[in-house]
N, C-alpha and C positions, 0 to 999 in steps of 0.2 A: 505494500499499499503507500510506503514512504517512498518507493522510486516511481511512482505513477503520479502522487503529489508534486514530488520536485520535477519531473518530465512535464508537467502540465504548467507547473509554476515558471519554468521555465521556458517553455515555449510562448506563454503569456509574456513575460517578459522580452523576447526576441520579437513578438509581435508588435510591439508597443514600441521599441527600437527603431523598428522599420518604418512603422507608421511616422515617427517623430523625423526620421531621415527622410522620408518623402515630403512631409509638409517642410521642412526647412527647404529642399528642393525646389518644390513649387513657391515656396515664397521668393526665393532668389529669383526664380524665372518670372514671378509677377515683377519684383521689384526693378530688374533689368528693364522690363517693357514699360514702368510707368516711368522709370528715370530717362530713357530713350524719347519718352512724350514730352515731359518735362525739358529736356535739352531742346529738342525741336521748336518747343515754345519758345524757350529763351532766346533761340538762334532766331526765329523769325522776329521777336518783340526787337532785338538790337539792330537788325537789318530795318525794321520800321521806324524805330527811333531816329535813326542815321537819316535815312529819307528824308523824316519829316522836318529834321534841321537843317536839311538843305532847302526847305520850302517847298517839297514836291505834294501834291495832292493824293488823296485816295485812291483815285483811279489810277492814277500813275504807277504810284507804289506796287499797288495790286497786279498791274501788268509788267512792271519790271520783277516782280518776284513770281511771276507766273501764277499768280493765286485769283480766284474771283474776290471782287471787293467785299462781298457779304461774308465772306470767309474772316476777312482779316479786320473787317470794320470794328469788332469789339476790341482788340488789341490794338489798333488806330486809337479809337476814342478813347481809351484807358490810359495811353502814353500820351496823347494829346493834353488830356485831364491833367497827367502828373509834371508834365513839362510847365502847365500853367501856374502850379503853385509854388 
């Protein structure tokens, strides 16, 4: 009986460890994807900021960045507002 309990407990421990490893791996993958998205947005924001400083309008900025004006409008407006403060 003692051997069965040990084997069962050991198996549970191994399953928990595997689940933790899987969770950490998945968390890292998700974290990388989130990091990439944040990086893209920061890069886009910096490009928009530089173009605003040069006095370019939204349509021209969108064209130069090969984006749709409606896509970058929220960032454009946010950056314009920050620059006024």
